[in-house]
C-alpha positions in Angstrom: -9.0 23.6 28.7 -8.1 23.6 25.0 -7.7 20.1 23.8 -6.0 19.3 20.4 -7.5 16.6 18.1 -4.8 14.5 16.4 -4.9 12.6 13.1 -5.4 9.0 14.3 -2.8 6.3 13.4 -4.6 3.6 11.4 -2.3 0.7 11.3 1.4 0.4 11.8 2.4 1.3 8.3 0.3 4.4 7.6 2.3 7.6 7.8 -0.3 10.1 6.7 -4.0 10.5 5.9 -6.0 12.9 3.7 -8.8 14.9 5.2 -11.8 14.4 2.9 -14.5 16.4 4.6 -15.0 18.6 7.6 -18.4 18.2 9.3 -17.9 21.1 11.6 -16.5 24.6 11.0 -14.4 26.9 13.2 -16.6 28.4 15.9 -19.1 25.5 16.0 -20.2 24.1 19.3 -19.4 20.3 19.5 -20.5 17.6 21.9 -18.8 14.3 22.7 -19.6 11.9 19.8 -20.2 14.6 17.2 -18.7 13.9 13.8 -15.7 16.2 13.3 -14.1 15.2 10.0 -13.7 12.3 7.6 -10.3 11.1 6.4 -8.8 8.3 4.3 -5.7 6.3 3.9 -4.7 4.9 0.5 -7.2 2.0 0.9 -9.8 2.9 3.6 -11.8 5.8 4.9 -12.8 6.7 8.5 -14.7 9.2 10.5 -13.3 11.0 13.6 -15.7 11.9 16.4 -15.2 14.5 19.1 -14.0 13.1 22.4 -14.5 16.3 24.4 -17.2 19.0 24.3 -16.6 22.6 23.7 -16.1 25.0 20.8 -14.1 24.1 17.7 -11.5 26.9 18.2 -9.3 26.3 15.2 -8.8 24.0 12.2 -5.2 23.6 11.0 -5.8 21.6 7.7 -8.3 22.0 5.0 -10.1 19.4 3.0 -7.8 17.6 0.6 -4.7 18.2 2.7 -2.5 15.3 3.6 -1.7 15.2 7.3 0.9 13.1 9.1 -0.6 10.7 11.7 -0.5 11.9 15.3 -0.4 15.5 14.1 -2.8 18.1 15.6 -5.7 18.6 13.2 -7.9 21.0 15.2 -8.5 22.3 18.7 -11.6 22.1 20.9 -11.9 24.3 24.0 -13.5 27.4 25.4 -13.8 30.7 23.5 -10.7 32.9 24.0 -8.3 30.1 24.8 -4.8 30.3 23.2 -4.5 27.7 20.4 -1.3 28.9 18.7 0.9 26.4 20.5 -1.1 23.5 19.1 -0.8 24.6 15.4 1.7 22.3 13.7 2.3 24.8 11.0 3.7 27.2 13.5 6.8 24.9 13.6 7.3 25.5 9.8 7.1 29.2 10.3 9.7 29.0 13.1 11.9 27.1 10.7 11.6 29.9 8.2 12.6 32.4 10.9 15.6 30.3 11.7 16.6 30.2 8.1 16.4 34.0 7.8 18.5 34.3 10.9 21.2 32.0 9.7 21.3 33.6 6.2 21.9 37.0 7.9 24.7 35.6 10.0 26.6 34.3 7.0 27.2 37.6 5.3 30.9 37.1 5.6 30.9 34.8 2.6 32.3 36.7 -0.5 29.7 37.8 -3.0 31.7 36.5 -5.9 31.4 33.0 -4.4 27.7 33.3 -4.0 27.3 34.2 -7.6 28.7 30.9 -8.7 25.6 29.0 -7.3 23.8 27.4 -10.3 20.0 27.2 -10.4 19.5 23.5 -11.4 19.6 20.4 -9.2 22.0 17.7 -10.3 24.1 15.8 -7.8 27.7 16.9 -7.4 30.1 14.5 -9.0 33.0 13.0 -7.2 33.7 13.4 -3.5 31.4 15.9 -1.8 32.9 18.5 0.5 30.5 19.5 3.2 30.9 21.1 6.7 29.7 19.1 9.7 27.2 21.9 10.6 25.8 21.8 7.0 25.6 18.0 7.1 23.7 18.1 10.4 21.3 20.7 9.1 20.6 18.7 6.0 19.7 15.7 8.2 17.4 17.9 10.3 15.6 19.5 7.3 15.3 16.2 5.3 17.1 17.6 2.3 19.6 15.6 0.2 22.9 17.6 0.4 24.0 16.0 -2.9 21.7 18.5 -4.6 23.1 21.6 -2.8 25.3 23.9 -4.7 28.5 24.7 -2.8 29.4 28.3 -2.1 32.0 27.8 0.6 35.8 27.8 0.2 37.2 25.1 -2.1 33.7 24.1 -3.3 32.6 23.2 0.2 28.9 23.0 1.0 28.1 25.2 4.0 24.9 25.9 6.0 23.7 28.6 3.7 23.7 26.2 0.8 21.5 23.7 2.8 19.1 26.5 3.7 18.9 27.6 0.1 18.2 24.1 -0.9 15.5 23.8 1.8 13.8 27.0 0.6 13.8 26.1 -3.1 13.8 22.3 -3.0 13.9 19.4 -3.4 12.8 18.5 0.2 12.0 14.9 1.0 10.0 12.9 3.5 12.2 10.8 5.8 11.4 7.6 3.9 11.9 9.2 0.5 15.2 10.7 1.5 16.7 7.2 1.7 15.4 6.2 -1.7 16.5 9.4 -3.3 20.1 8.1 -3.3 19.2 6.4 -6.6 18.0 9.6 -8.2 20.6 11.6 -10.2 18.4 14.4 -11.5 16.0 16.0 -9.1 14.3 17.9 -11.9 12.3 14.7 -12.8 10.7 14.6 -9.3 7.2 16.1 -8.9 6.4 16.4 -5.2 3.0 15.4 -4.0 3.6 15.4 -0.3 2.7 17.9 2.4 4.4 21.2 1.9 5.7 20.2 -1.5 7.8 17.4 -0.1 8.9 14.5 -2.3 7.5 11.2 -1.2 8.5 7.6 -1.9 5.7 7.4 -4.4 7.1 10.4 -6.3 10.5 8.7 -6.5 9.0 5.4 -7.7 6.9 7.3 -10.3 10.0 9.1 -11.6 11.9 5.8 -11.9 9.0 4.4 -14.0 8.6 7.4 -16.2 12.3 7.4 -16.9 11.8 4.3 -19.0 8.8 5.7 -20.9 9.4 7.7 -24.1 7.4 11.0 -24.1 5.2 11.5 -27.2 6.0 14.4 -29.4 3.8 17.5 -29.1 2.4 17.1 -32.6 1.3 13.5 -32.1 -1.5 14.5 -29.8 -2.9 17.5 -31.7 -6.0 15.7 -33.1 -6.5 13.3 -30.2 -9.5 13.7 -27.9 -8.9 12.4 -24.4 -9.5 13.0 -20.8 -6.8 13.2 -18.1 -8.1 11.9 -14.8 -5.8 12.0 -11.7 -5.2 8.5 -10.2 -6.9 7.8 -6.9 -4.7 7.0 -3.9 -5.7 3.3 -4.0 -4.9 3.1 -7.8 -1.5 4.7 -7.1 -0.9 2.1 -4.4 -2.0 -0.8 -6.7 0.1 0.5 -9.6 3.2 0.8 -7.4 2.7 -2.7 -5.9 2.2 -4.4 -9.3 5.2 -2.7 -10.9 7.4 -3.6 -8.0 6.2 -7.1 -8.1 7.0 -7.7 -11.7 10.3 -5.9 -11.6 11.8 -7.4 -8.4 10.8 -11.1 -8.6 11.3 -14.1 -10.8 7.7 -15.1 -11.6 6.5 -18.3 -13.2 3.0 -19.6 -13.5 1.8 -23.3 -13.6 -1.7 -24.2 -14.7 -3.8 -27.3 -13.9 -7.5 -28.2 -13.2 -9.4 -30.5 -11.0 -12.7 -32.4 -11.1 -15.0 -30.2 -9.1 -17.9 -32.7 -8.8 -17.5 -33.3 -5.1 -17.0 -29.6 -4.3 -20.2 -28.7 -6.2 -22.0 -31.6 -4.5 -21.0 -30.3 -1.1 -21.9 -26.8 -2.0 -25.4 -28.0 -3.1 -25.9 -29.8 0.2 -25.0 -26.7 2.2 -27.4 -24.6 0.3 -30.2 -27.1 0.8 -29.6 -27.4 4.6 -28.2 -24.0 5.4 -31.3 -22.6 7.2 -32.2 -25.9 8.9 -28.7 -26.5 10.3 -27.7 -22.8 10.8 -24.8 -23.0 8.4 -22.9 -20.2 6.8 -23.6 -19.6 3.1 -20.3 -21.3 2.1 -19.1 -20.3 -1.3 -16.8 -22.0 -3.7 -14.1 -19.5 -2.8 -14.5 -20.3 0.9 -13.9 -24.0 0.0 -10.8 -23.1 -1.9 -9.4 -21.0 1.0 -10.1 -23.9 3.4 -8.3 -26.4 1.1 -5.3 -24.1 0.5 -4.9 -23.5 4.3 -4.7 -27.3 4.8 -2.2 -28.0 2.0 0.2 -25.1 2.6 1.7 -26.4 5.9 3.0 -29.3 3.9 4.7 -27.0 1.4 6.5 -24.5 3.5 8.4 -22.9 0.6 5.0 -21.5 -0.5 4.0 -20.4 2.9 6.9 -18.1 3.3 8.5 -14.8 2.5 11.6 -14.3 0.3 13.8 -11.7 2.0 16.7 -11.4 -0.6 19.3 -13.1 1.6 17.1 -15.5 3.6 13.7 -17.3 3.6 11.2 -16.8 6.4 9.0 -19.9 6.8 5.8 -19.5 8.7 4.3 -22.0 11.1 0.8 -20.9 10.5 -1.0 -19.9 7.3 -2.1 -16.2 7.1 -4.1 -16.3 4.0 -4.8 -13.2 1.9 -7.6 -13.2 -0.7 -8.3 -10.6 -3.4 -11.5 -8.6 -3.1 -12.9 -6.5 -5.9 -14.3 -3.1 -4.7 -15.4 0.1 -6.3 -12.3 1.7 -4.9 -10.0 -1.0 -6.4 -8.4 -4.3 -5.5 -7.9 -5.0 -1.8 -6.3 -8.1 -0.2 -7.4 -8.7 3.4 -5.8 -11.4 5.5 -7.4 -14.3 7.4 -4.8 -14.9 10.1 -4.1 -18.5 11.4 -6.4 -19.8 8.6 -5.1 -23.3 9.1 -6.5 -23.4 12.6 -10.0 -22.4 11.6 -12.9 -24.5 10.4 -14.6 -24.0 7.0 -17.5 -22.3 8.7 -15.2 -19.9 10.6 -13.2 -19.1 7.4 -16.5 -18.4 5.5 -17.8 -16.1 8.2 -14.5 -14.2 8.6 -14.1 -13.8 4.8 -17.5 -12.3 4.5 -16.8 -9.8 7.3 -13.5 -8.8 5.7 -15.2 -8.4 2.3 -17.8 -6.1 3.8 -15.2 -3.9 5.5 -13.3 -3.7 2.2 -16.3 -2.6 0.2 -17.4 -0.1 2.9 -13.8 1.3 2.8 -13.5 1.0 6.6 -11.1 -1.9 6.9 -8.1 -1.4 9.2 -4.8 -1.3 7.3 -3.4 -3.9 9.7 -5.9 -6.4 8.1 -4.5 -5.7 4.6 -1.0 -7.0 5.3 0.8 -9.9 7.0 -0.4 -12.6 4.5 1.9 -15.5 3.8 0.1 -16.6 0.7 -2.7 -15.2 -1.5 -5.7 -16.5 -3.4 -7.3 -14.6 -6.2 -10.5 -15.7 -7.9 -11.7 -14.6 -11.4 -13.9 -17.7 -11.9 -17.1 -15.7 -11.5 -16.0 -13.6 -14.6 -15.7 -16.7 -16.7 -12.0 -16.6 -16.9 -10.5 -20.0 -17.8 -6.8 -19.2 -17.2 -4.8 -16.2 -16.1 -1.4 -15.2 -14.6 -1.8 -13.9 -11.0 0.8 -11.4 -9.9 2.8 -12.1 -6.7 2.5 -9.9 -3.7 6.1 -9.8 -2.5 7.7 -10.9 -0.3 5.2 -13.8 -0.6 6.5 -16.6 -2.7 3.2 -17.8 -4.2 -0.3 -16.8 -5.3 -3.1 -19.1 -6.5 -5.5 -18.0 -9.2 -8.9 -19.7 -9.3 -10.7 -20.0 -12.6 -14.2 -20.8 -13.9 -15.7 -24.2 -14.3 -15.9 -25.7 -17.7 -17.2 -29.1 -18.9 -14.4 -31.4 -20.1 -14.6 -35.0 -21.4 -12.9 -38.0 -19.9 -13.0 -41.8 -20.4 -14.6 -43.8 -17.7 -15.3 -47.5 -18.0 -14.9 -47.3 -21.7 -17.3 -44.4 -22.1 -16.7 -40.7 -22.6 -18.2 -38.6 -19.8 -18.2 -34.9 -19.1 -17.1 -33.5 -15.8 -16.9 -30.0 -14.3 -13.3 -28.9 -14.4 -12.1 -25.9 -12.4 -8.8 -24.3 -13.4 -6.0 -23.4 -11.0 -3.1 -21.0 -11.8 -0.2 -20.9 -9.4 2.4 -18.1 -9.8 5.5 -18.6 -7.7 8.8 -16.8 -7.2 11.4 -19.0 -8.9 14.1 -17.5 -6.7 12.4 -19.1 -3.7 11.4 -22.5 -5.0 11.7 -24.7 -8.1 9.0 -25.7 -10.6 8.8 -29.2 -9.2 8.1 -27.8 -5.7 5.2 -25.7 -7.1 3.9 -28.6 -9.1 3.8 -30.8 -6.0 1.7 -28.2 -4.2 -0.8 -28.1 -7.1 -0.9 -31.9 -7.2 -1.7 -32.1 -3.5 -4.3 -29.3 -3.7 -5.9 -31.0 -6.7 -6.2 -34.3 -4.9 -7.7 -32.7 -1.8 -10.3 -30.8 -3.7 -11.3 -33.9 -5.8 -11.8 -35.7 -2.5 -13.3 -32.8 -0.6 -15.6 -35.0 1.5 -12.5 -36.7 2.9 -10.8 -33.4 3.6 -13.6 -32.4 5.9 -13.0 -35.6 8.0 -9.4 -34.6 8.7 
C-alpha cells in the first residue's frame, strides 16, 4: 500500500523546513531505516529515514524547496500504485481550475468596467466595498483584499477581483497576512515563501528597508564587492536583533567582582576531576549556577514583559548564548535553579554539542526566562548584550583583568571579572537591576559559601 512520507514537525513554532538533500531518487528501492532526505529549519538540520520498505514512487519537492510541516514530501509503495492523491501540489492545480471556472462564470460583468482595473497594488483608500463572497474567497486564498482592484458596481470588489489578485499577487502566508495590515504598498514586498507567497520575514525586511536610503546607481560603479545571500539562521538573528532594539527600552549596567574564589574552585576541580569523577566545570558553568540561585530573589528579572502585563516565573529557565559556525544559538536549561552545578555543567555541554552539530530541537531554543552571554574568552572587557524579548534581562560576562586594591595598607592586585546587565526599563527600574548585580557579585565573591547553600 502506498504510504506518504510527511515533513516532520520539529518544535511547536516551526511552520516549514527546507529540503537540503535527497539521498534517494524516484524509483529507488528503500528499506526501513534508509536515509531518505535531509532538511533544515532556520537553526537546525535533520535527516529523515524511511519508516516503511518499498519503492520510492514519487518525490513532490526538490532540493532547496521550502515545505510546510506535515505536508507530503514523497511516497513509498509498490510499483504501479496511484500516488496522485498524495501530491500536495495537486491541490494548487485544483485551485487554478476553480479560478478558471469562476472567471468564466462572471462574464456578465461589463467590459468597460473591467478595463478600469489598474495594474499596481496599493491599498484602496477610504471604506472598502466588498461582496461577502469575495471576502470569504480572500480569506480562503490568503490574499489581502485591500490590494484588490474593484471592478464591480459602485467600485465594489467582487470574486473576480480576488481571483485576479490571487493569480498575480500578492499572496500571503496565514501569519504574514495579519502583519500585512501595516503595509501600504505591496510593491516593496519581495516574496520568498513557497509558491511565491509573502512571509512574515518578507514584511519585516520591507519595514526595515523602508528606512534605508538606496544608493545612487553611479555611486557603485567603481566598487568591487560580492553579494552573498543570507543564511536562514542569519535572517533569524537579524530579525530578532532588530525587533529587540526597536521594541524595548534597553539600558545596561556594568560592574565587576573579585574572581579569586571562583578561580580557586575551578583549579581544585581540574586537579581532582578524574579522581572524583567530576564534570569539567567551566567558568561559564559557575556563572550559570550563580545566576540561577540569585534570580529567584529578583523576580522582575526572571520574567517576561507582555506589553500590558508581567509574567513572573517560579523557576529559572536559563538561556545561554552558543557560538556556532552557523551563527548564534541560545539553548535553554529548564528549571536551572533546581539543578546542581555538576548537572548544569553536564547539560550545558550536551546542549552546546547539539547546537554545533545543528541537530538541536527548536523546542530547546525557546522558553528561557533570562539569558547569559559570555564574551570573556575573546578578551572583551565590557559590552552591551541585547535583550531577547519578552525576557526582561540578559547578563554579559567579560574577561578577567588584574586590578589594584588597597588591603591592610598595601596595594594588591586581584582578578576582576566584568559583568554587564542589560534590562528592559519598561519592566524594572535601574535600582532593581543594580540590586541584582550586587547580590550576584557578593555570591560569586563568596562562591565557596554558595556551594554550601
